[in-house]
C-alpha atoms as one frame of an Amber mdcrd trajectory, in Angstrom:
protein
 102.202  32.176  97.187  98.957  34.155  97.129  96.575  31.490  98.424  94.531
  32.032  95.240  94.211  30.217  91.957  93.788  31.884  88.570  90.625  30.518
  86.944  90.061  30.968  83.215  86.720  30.381  81.450  86.874  30.483  77.651
  83.618  30.948  75.756  82.600  31.837  72.242  81.055  35.140  73.370  83.174
  36.019  76.407  86.422  35.408  78.227  86.277  35.381  82.026  89.165  35.226
  84.500  89.140  35.276  88.294  91.134  34.777  91.436  89.491  32.029  93.480
  90.448  31.237  97.076  90.753  27.813  98.691  87.095  27.849  99.758  85.903
  28.402  96.198  85.096  32.089  96.646  85.663  34.416  93.685  87.789  37.228
  95.138  88.187  39.253  91.956  87.036  38.750  88.367  87.218  40.305  84.930
  85.139  39.582  81.831  85.478  40.729  78.235  83.823  39.970  74.918  85.605
  37.389  72.799  87.084  39.224  69.785  84.673  38.417  66.956  86.429  36.659
  64.117  89.744  36.938  65.913  92.694  34.892  64.713  94.880  32.888  67.089
  97.128  35.815  67.904  94.265  38.256  68.545  92.463  35.818  70.813  95.587
  35.080  72.844  96.389  38.789  73.111  92.876  39.536  74.392  93.109  36.800
  76.993  96.555  37.944  78.108  95.399  41.519  78.530  92.410  40.354  80.567
  94.650  38.300  82.869  97.049  41.218  83.272  94.165  43.537  84.140  92.908
  41.092  86.769  96.310  40.623  88.396  97.201  44.321  88.338  93.880  45.195
  89.946  94.259  42.443  92.550  97.756  43.675  93.435  96.486  47.240  93.816
  93.749  45.956  96.142  96.233  43.948  98.219  94.820  40.563  97.200  98.158
  39.320  95.861 101.794  40.232  96.448 104.775  40.270  94.148 105.493  40.961
  90.514 102.303  40.283  88.567 104.386  39.533  85.480 105.845  36.502  87.306
 104.081  33.159  87.643 104.402  32.853  91.403 101.630  35.322  92.238  99.098
  32.475  91.995  99.189  28.898  93.247  98.042  27.436  89.960  95.914  27.970
  86.862  92.672  26.125  86.107  91.041  26.446  82.683  87.623  25.564  81.305
  87.241  25.701  77.529  84.815  24.427  74.931  85.913  21.473  72.852  87.066
  19.635  71.079  90.497  19.553  72.665  93.311  17.123  73.188  93.140  16.230
  76.852  94.930  16.582  79.215  97.477  18.301  76.922  95.053  21.145  76.285
  95.430  21.961  72.596  92.002  23.491  71.951  89.771  23.843  68.882  86.495
  25.342  70.178  83.753  24.952  67.592  82.553  28.533  68.113  86.071  30.039
  67.919  87.537  29.213  64.488  90.643  31.294  65.246  91.876  28.576  67.585
  92.505  25.256  65.910  94.888  23.055  67.844  95.900  26.116  69.859  98.216
  25.090  72.741  96.274  26.963  75.413  97.487  24.959  78.392 101.114  25.177
  77.244 100.872  28.925  76.634  99.475  29.568  80.110 102.076  27.241  81.647
 104.746  29.376  79.957 103.138  32.520  81.368 102.922  30.983  84.866 105.992
  28.765  85.311 106.454  26.639  88.392 102.769  26.146  89.244 100.259  23.517
  88.037  98.228  24.458  84.957  95.242  22.213  84.220  92.431  22.265  81.694
  89.115  20.545  81.125  86.007  20.878  79.017  83.846  23.822  80.076  80.786
  21.654  80.745  82.907  19.390  82.959  84.045  22.446  84.916  80.422  23.482
  85.430  79.623  20.028  86.809  82.679  20.075  89.052  81.667  23.466  90.445
  78.179  22.286  91.348  79.564  19.169  93.016  82.263  21.055  94.929  80.384
  24.163  96.030  76.918  24.119  94.506  73.667  22.175  94.258  75.395  18.780
  94.150  77.500  19.339  97.237  77.456  16.279  99.518  76.485  13.845  96.742
  78.964  11.113  95.849  77.300  10.226  92.528  76.177  13.139  90.387  75.659
  14.226  86.829  76.062  17.947  86.255  74.394  19.257  83.097  74.298  22.554
  81.250  71.527  23.244  78.737  72.428  26.339  76.772  73.682  26.794  73.205
  74.649  23.129  73.517  73.990  20.357  76.021  76.975  19.064  77.966  77.798
  17.512  81.271  80.259  16.027  83.687  80.030  12.820  85.695  80.989  12.312
  89.339  81.015   8.736  90.662  82.381   7.660  94.036  83.004  11.354  94.847
  85.498  11.670  91.980  85.319  13.162  88.518  85.152  10.468  85.832  87.162
  11.452  82.772  86.772   8.497  80.425  89.340   7.604  77.816  89.535  11.057
  76.223  88.167  13.366  78.919  84.637  13.258  77.493  82.775  11.120  80.035
  79.404  12.597  80.953  78.745  13.988  77.463  75.005  13.471  77.869  74.089
  15.793  75.005  74.649  12.965  72.532  72.465  10.349  74.159  69.819   9.537
  71.541  66.322  10.321  72.790  64.478  10.151  69.443  66.045   8.032  66.664
  63.751   9.693  64.116  64.338  13.179  65.531  66.116  16.231  64.101  69.673
  16.060  62.802  72.396  16.944  65.290  75.579  18.910  64.731  77.560  15.792
  65.599  76.297  14.106  62.409  73.781  11.894  64.164  70.039  12.244  64.561
  67.762  12.616  67.557  70.429  13.477  70.135  69.329  15.260  73.297  71.340
  18.303  72.188  69.514  18.487  68.838  66.169  18.757  70.641  66.866  20.562
  73.931  69.673  23.035  73.226  68.455  26.621  73.380  68.885  27.628  69.719
  67.424  24.345  68.450  64.416  24.561  70.727  63.911  28.225  69.830  64.099
  27.380  66.112  61.452  24.687  66.611  59.245  27.207  68.423  59.671  29.797
  65.654  58.610  27.149  63.121  55.462  26.690  65.198  54.749  30.447  65.097
  56.428  31.741  68.261  57.125  35.482  68.461  59.885  36.129  71.063  59.148
  38.574  73.845  55.353  38.464  73.791  55.249  38.946  77.571  57.662  41.866
  77.461  56.953  43.383  80.891  57.532  40.084  82.645  60.501  39.336  80.431
  62.320  42.589  81.188  61.906  42.068  84.947  63.045  38.459  84.820  66.009
  39.293  82.596  67.350  41.602  85.275  67.157  38.829  87.877  68.467  35.927
  85.814  71.841  34.361  86.618  72.413  33.477  82.947  72.939  35.614  79.878
  72.406  34.698  76.213  72.888  37.047  73.304  70.214  36.054  70.748  66.648
  37.350  70.978  65.188  33.947  70.029  67.181  32.116  72.690  66.402  29.281
  75.052  66.279  31.689  77.967  63.864  34.000  76.125  61.744  30.966  75.364
  61.706  30.059  79.074  60.679  33.587  79.990  57.869  33.634  77.417  56.652
  30.261  78.672  56.464  31.705  82.175  54.418  34.579  80.735  51.930  32.050
  79.344  52.909  31.838  75.668  51.280  28.660  74.321  54.046  27.726  71.877
  56.782  28.472  74.384  54.995  26.205  76.873  54.909  23.421  74.289  58.606
  23.904  73.647  59.363  23.607  77.369  57.418  20.350  77.488  59.329  19.079
  74.457  62.664  19.884  76.097  61.570  18.497  79.463  60.559  15.153  77.961
  63.852  14.826  76.088  65.846  15.686  79.204  63.820  13.225  81.277  64.566
  10.398  78.833  68.301  11.133  78.787  68.540  11.489  82.563  66.637   8.229
  83.041  69.161   6.416  80.848  72.097   7.968  82.698  70.541   7.157  86.083
  69.869   3.540  85.197  73.428   3.178  83.927  75.321   5.051  86.649  73.144
   4.767  89.797  73.044   8.521  90.360  72.018  10.407  93.497  71.605  13.879
  92.006  71.440  15.580  88.614  71.993  19.347  88.469  70.851  21.394  85.477
  72.218  24.848  84.681  72.044  27.189  81.716  69.348  29.466  80.385  66.617
  26.842  80.200  66.985  25.962  83.872  65.415  29.347  84.640  62.066  28.004
  83.422  61.466  26.253  86.760  58.410  23.964  86.881  57.609  24.646  83.222
  60.681  22.580  82.339  61.137  20.464  85.451  57.542  19.161  85.682  57.543
  17.398  82.263  61.132  16.333  82.929  60.134  14.734  86.252  57.080  13.018
  84.770  59.139  11.466  81.983  61.981  10.568  84.320  59.646   8.747  86.729
  58.036   6.853  83.837  61.451   5.467  82.905  63.104   4.897  86.294  61.017
   2.076  87.693  63.738   0.134  89.528  64.053   1.001  93.204  67.667   2.200
  93.027  66.878   4.565  90.160  63.766   6.093  91.717  65.829   7.858  94.378
  67.545  10.239  91.909  66.824  13.943  92.455  66.967  16.556  89.674  67.654
  20.108  90.845  68.568  23.454  89.271  72.248  24.393  89.374  72.957  27.103
  91.924  76.200  28.897  91.014  75.119  30.880  87.949  77.684  32.773  85.905
  80.592  32.015  88.250  80.257  28.240  87.937  82.783  27.839  85.127  85.390
  29.809  87.045  84.794  27.934  90.299  84.989  24.576  88.522  88.198  25.508
  86.723  89.735  26.518  90.041  88.716  23.174  91.562  91.039  21.406  89.122
  93.816  22.915  91.255  92.226  23.403  94.660  90.494  20.017  94.920  92.721
  17.965  92.655  92.311  14.818  94.761  88.730  14.586  93.470  88.805  16.377
  90.143  92.193  15.733  88.527  93.705  12.361  87.684  96.855  13.247  85.707
């Protein structure tokens, strides 16, 4: 065995694969754009070629031994993928990848890597797991990990263990209702946290108010180079955060709008689950105090009981590698993050 796990992170814009060691360090990684409009066969072929490239390169660098076409070169395979999916079976139907509908991703990778555990979870859950295992939530027994990006998702850790729920969807904080009269949500409801705070929705609201993306271009270009998160659209949540930091009035109002919605949702989750820590990752988390100040003010207004007042909300710390690290933890720290 290599001492490393193959981690796979499936997204609508990119595929990422990595070898992760037992301490959660990414030893080698490859990323590639998701084939636009690809059918099931094209998507699987692209992923297979990316995995082969990773393993061949790792063998050439002496990171793994043996025949890279055989499953035994890694100790297991952990996968994070957008939903919906059947869990833990791992037939996936990512909303932003229409080429995969009921695609047996876990079974296909188990066939490619026989004799080792192959496990899958929702990508937002993997992000939460990563922050609990090796990131900003490390040392906390009761944590909600959130990602605020093109959607709003999360994963829930209670008693130092990942909570799956009946279908693997526990911690799905994006569909807590924060404004019953608010905008329609993609889930079919109205006023969900995701409808208000997700990057594209917040950016669309700002555009309706007259926002012109990139007004503080000099600051924006510098901050883009430093940011740990990448989004493709010009009018994105991350661009909005950068413009708010440059002083754009409408972008600042949008950050306050998102912060209040997040504070309400986190207050509800804290009062229900008695949380120690909430981590927030994704493009909007780069806004710093512009997002976290209105979030904190709203949170403190709605967590008045003594046990709830102790919750701390912090930015996620692992950046673009978080999904890979969390997927690997399904294998490397299975006693806490895998129940099947």
